[in-house]
N, C-alpha and C positions, 0 to 999 in steps of 0.2 A: 504494499500499501504507499509505502514510504514513496514521496516526491524525486522524480526522476533528475532534477535540477542538483549541478555539483558544488562544492564549494572550493574547488582548487582553482587556480589561477588559469589551469586549462580552459574551463570552459568559459573563459571571460570574452567572447568576441568584442569586436571593436561596437557590436550592435547593440550590448548589455552593459559595457563597463560602466555605464551612467545610472545603473541601475532603472533601467526604463520600464513604464507603465506594462506595456504589451511590445513584443519585437516585431507585431505585425503593423502598427500606427508608425505616424510621422513623431520627430521627437518632439515631447511637451516640451516649448520652452519654459511655461511655468514654472512645470516639476522641475527642468534643468536649473534654473533662478533657486527655487528653496534649495535644492543640493548644493548648490554653490555656495551660497549664503551659510547652510549652515554649517558647511564644512570650514568655509570660511572662519567662523566664529569659532567653531571648533578649537583651528590651529592657532588660533590668536589668541584663545583665552585657557588653552590647559596647559603653558609652562606655568605664570603664575598660578594659577589654581594647584598644578603638581606641587609646588613651594608650600603653597597654604597647606597643604595637607600633611605635608612634612612638618612644618613648623608648628601648625595645631593641635594633630592629630585626631582633626575631625575630618571625615569621609575616606579616612585611610583604608580601612576593612574593606568597603565598599566601591572603591574606587575600579577595581580590577573589573568585578562584575558590571559595572556599568560600562566599562568599555569593551564588554563582550567577552572578556574572560571569564565564562562560569566554570565554576569546578568541577572537573571530570568525574571526579567518584559520585558525584550528588546523581551522577545518570548511570552508573554500575548498577543498581537495583532495577532497575525501570524493566516492565514485562517487555515482548514484542508489539509490535503495532497493532492497534492504533496507538501513536503518542500525540499529546493534545498539550499544548501550549496555550493556558488561559493567563492574560495580562490583566489585574484589577490592579488599577492607579494606587487607592489609598483605602482607608479604614469602611468607607459605605459600599465601593466596589468590592470588596474582600466580603464584607457582609452579604452580598450579592452572590457574590462567586460560590460560597459555603453550600449554599441545598443547591444549587446547578450540579457544582461536583460530585453531591452526594446524589442526585438523579440520575447523573452520568454512568458513576458507578454500579447502580441498580440496573439499567438497562445491558452494559456492558462490562462487566467485573474485569475483564481482561485488559481493559485500558488503561494507558501510564497518562496521569496528568502530569504537569510542570506548572507551578504557578508564581509570576512574577508582580510583583510593585515597584511603584517608585519611591513613595515613602516611607521612613524609617518606619513609622509607626503602623503604616499598612503593613508592614515586612513581620513587625513585631506580634500582630493580631493574626496575620497567617502563619507564622509559627506557633502560637499557642492555640490557635483553633486546629490545625493540621498533626501539629507535632513534625514525628520522624514519617509520617505516611507518604507525603508527597514531597520534593524537591520545595524549597521556595528559592527565589534569588531577585536580585534587582534586575530592574529592564535595563536593557541598552541604552544610551543613550540615541537620537535619530540621527544619527552619523553611519552614513555607508559601511565604513569599516566597522563599528561597533555592531551595529545591526548583524552583517554578514557574520561575522567572528563568532557573534551569540548563537546565530540560526544554524552554522554550521555544527555546533557543538552538541543544541538539544538536537535537531533535525526531524521537528516535528510532522508530522501527518498533517495538523488543523491547527492555525493560528487564533484564536479567539482574542477579541477584544470586546472589554466589559463599556457600556454607557456612550460616553463621548468621546472616547480615546481613538481617533483617528490619527496614525502616525503616518505621513508621506514616505519616507527613507523604507522603514521598516516593511510596510503593506508592500512596496517596489520590487525588495529584496525577496521577500517570500512568496511574490509572483514568478519572480525571473527562477525561483526553485520549486516551481510547480506546487506550492505547500496551499490546499485550500484555507480560505480566510473568513470568518465569521463575527460581526458584530452582534452580539448578543445582550438583551436587555438594555437597549438601546435607547436614548433618548435624546432628542434634542429641542434645547428649552425657547423660551420666547424669548428669552434675552439674548441668545448667543445667534439665533437666527440669522437676523437681519446682519451682523459681520460675515457669517459664512458667504451669505450670498452675496456678497461685494466679490468674493472669489469663486465664484460658481464654477467656472470654466475649468480651472483648478481644480477643484473637489469633486466635479463631475468625472473627472480622468482619474482621480483617488478611489473613487466610490467604485469605478467600473471594475476594481480589480478584487472588490470583495465580491465574494460567492453568496452570500446570504444574510440579510438583515434581519433581527428576529427584535420589532421593537415592543417598547410598553405598550404604548396606546397608540390610537387612531390618529392623533394627533402629531405623537413622533414619528410614526408612518408618511405623513402627509409630509412633515418638515424634510426627510429625510429625502424623498421622493422629489421633492422642489429642489434640492440640492445636486441631483442630479441620477442618482439610484435609479435602477431598473424596478418598474411596479413587480415585474413577475418574480424578483428574488425579496421580496418582502412579507414581512407575518407580522402579525402582531399577537402577542405572546403575554403580556401583563407584564407584572413588575415581581422578581426573583427574590426580593428586598422583604416580601412579605411573608415569603416561607420562611427567610433563615429569621425574621421577629418573632412569628408565631410560635417558632421552635425553641426559640432562646430564651424566652420571658420565663422562667424557673421561678418558681414557686420561692424555693430555698434563699433566693438570692436577696429576698423583701426583710429576711432575719438577718442575715449578713449585714445589711444596711442599716437597718434600726439601730443595731447593736452599734455601729460604728458614729451613726449621727444622733445617739442617744434619742431615740421617739419611741412613741408606744404607736401602736395600731391608729387610733384615734388622733394623734398628733396634726396637725394643718401643717402640711411642707408646699411652700413654692418652689418650685424648680425653673431658673430661666438657662438654657442649654443653647451654646453656641451664640450668645450674644456676641455682636461685634459693634463697631464704633462708639458712636453714642446712645447706643441700646444700654450699656453700661450705666451710665448716669438716670436713662429715662426708666428703668428697671427697680435700681432705688428711689427715686421720687413715688413710682406706684408703691414701692414696699411700706414704705412710710406711711400712705393712706392706709394702707390694708390692716396695719398694727394698730391702727387707732379704733378701729371696732374688734379686732383680734390681734391681742397684744402679745399670746402665745405662739405666734406663725413663726417659722422658719423659713429662712429665705436662704438657698444654693443657688449662689449665682457661677456659672461654668461657661467660659469666655471661650469663643472659637479659637485663639491663638493664647498659649501661655504667656507668653511672654507679655500680654496686657496685664498681668497681675499685679505688679508693683501699682498701676495707675488704678486699676480699681479698690485697692488701697488706700492710697488718697482720695477717691471718692467716696469710699466708705465712711473715712475719718472725718472729714470735711461736713458729712450729714450727719455727725452725730452718733451713730450707730458703731457696735462693735461686731468684730469677726474675728473666725479661726480659720485656718489652713487644712484642706483636707489632708493633706500630704499627714501632716502631725495627727489628726483623727485616726486613719488609717492604721497609722504603723503603733498607734496606742500610746504615743507620747502624754496625750493629753484628751480631757474625758469633755465633749459639747455642752459649754454652758453660754454663747453667746448667740443672738440672733440670725444671724449671718455667717456662711460657709462660703471660702472662694475655693472651688478646683483648681489646685495648680499642679494637676497631674493630668497623663493622656490617657485615653481609653477606658475611663471610669464612668462614663456618662450615661450609658444606656444600662447600666446597674443604677444608677442613683434614680435614674426614672421610675425605678419597680418601687419607689416610697414615695413619689410626687402623689397630692393631690389634685395639684392644676401644673401645669408647663407653661411656659411661655416658648415659644419657638425662635431662636435669632435668626439674625439677617433678614427680619421681615418688619422691624417699622423704621428700618432706613434701607435704601433702597438697592438691596442686594440678592434678593431673588430667593430670602428663605432657605432653612434647613429641614430636612426629612422629618416631618410630623408623626410618622408611622414610629421611630423607635419608643416615642413615650406613651401614643395610644397601645401598643402592645400590651402594655403594661394594665391598660385600665384608666389612665390618666387622661383626663380631659385637658385639651391642648389648645392654647389660644396664642393667634397670631397678628400680626401686622397688615397691610396691603402689601406688601412685595412679597409672594410667594409664588414669583413666573418661575423660577427651577424643580417647581414642587406641585405644578396645576394639579394633576391627577391624584393626587394624596389627598391636596385641600379638597379637591371635589368629592370625593369617599369620604373623608370626616364628615363634610358640612351635609352630605346626601344622609349619613349616619346619625346626625344630630350630635357630633362629636368632636366636632372643631367649631371655633367660632373667632372672628375676626373685628378689632379694635384697630382704632388709629392713631392712639397716642398713649402717653404716659396714665393720662385720668381715664380714659378709656379701659385700659389694661386692670386699673384700681378697682374700678368700677362693676366690671366682668366678675374678677375675682372674689371682690367681697359679696356681692350678689350668689355666687356658688357657695362661699361659707354658710352664707345666709340660708343656702338651701340645700341641706346633705343630700336629700332623696333623688333631686335632681342633679346633685354632682355624681353622685354614685351612678344613676341612671345614664347620664352621657359617657362615662369613662367606660360602662360595660359595653353600650352601645359600640365606641369605639375600637375596644379590644375584638368585642365579634365580628365587626369590620373587616379586621385584618386577619382573623383564624378564615373566614369566608371568602376571601379573596385570596387565599393561597395555592399554589398550583401552578403556577408561570413557571418555577423552575423545572418542571419534568417538562414543560413545550420548549422551552431554550435549551433544556438538554436534547430534546429528541433531533434538534437542528443541527447540533453538533454531531450528534450518532449518525447521522444523513449525511453529512459533510466526511466521515470516518468511510465510509463505505460499509461498516460493517453491521448497521441497524437490520437489513435483511437475514443477513448471516444468523444472526441473534436471534431474530423472529421465528427462522426456520429452525433454529435447535443446531446449526452446522458449526 
């Protein structure tokens, strides 16, 4: 099943040295320009970056992998073909990849899976999720030399990108090596489609080399088609994140989180997740209003970027409130006594949602497209968000249809909505329950995405016939 493209220099004819998308088409000047630009930037930036890694120690361990030098020992234990390389850029994509991989293994236990990430946090989550079951590596940078080297080491039969990961050089090199390519759990947001359309001729040529698009929703399918994807290659399969979230909401986590935060099951907990920019101050403004009728409420604020923690500390001090850091509570260095907790570590927010009475979804009171509201809804928490949810319109619509999502437009509106919910505990419980049910009910997309991948391996028919 393995692609026939070779990795050695001998197969690099004058026609494909540039990593052309299709050898039977004229040279795509936009792609040539892109490849030249990224190649030039790489050559210009690599020497000072290499010096930086040696002096600072940062990125030293993973630099080789990003250059395509993937550790050979990781692939020694892989089973015979089909071999599937799945790329999940960060935390959210890894969360979607997990149920897809599980479904893929159920369809064909013989397949070998390799998972790559771009971010350090994504890699850690992948390693924690899969352990030694599958190799986890850093993705190569989108430069011909790095991509080619990585593909030659992995030698996948199918290359799978999640969500909006469209890498022109990576796709071109995979096509040159006759590797099947899929975009699964695909989404194109309202915010990003305008920018993509400005370069439609370029993206059309890139997308022509992808064999199948398994998109989240109808709108995503329409947008990828508008960019130039062939209609016959497009499917609508739903959001695999539903599958991962529904299964990951383990009741035992609630007990663990309550112990860390030192709260009982009836304690009101207001979680502001993945806050960005001016939202830190907005949330604190709303929280002070909430404290008037409900002085025992706990606020857990988790900034999208941990580097904002010092700024939040200053804002809290100026507001006259007191706080503690999650890291100290989690390791038992102190017991929670203050009304505000700042999450200063990465990778725990999903668990923290388990004790949220009400959740505010960050990135939505500022024009940044929002964050995934389903993570909190999976635990039965009511989710409130601002007007900017362009990146998660499908999730927003689902929660609103279930009566489990609420929109506000200001800190005052946020405070009023939380206070109303706290004053009506039956409504609070019912809204949360409906949100949880909506997440569970809409599970099943991972199986559909996995079927797309299995079809590309050519093994689906063989598995179905018992061969």
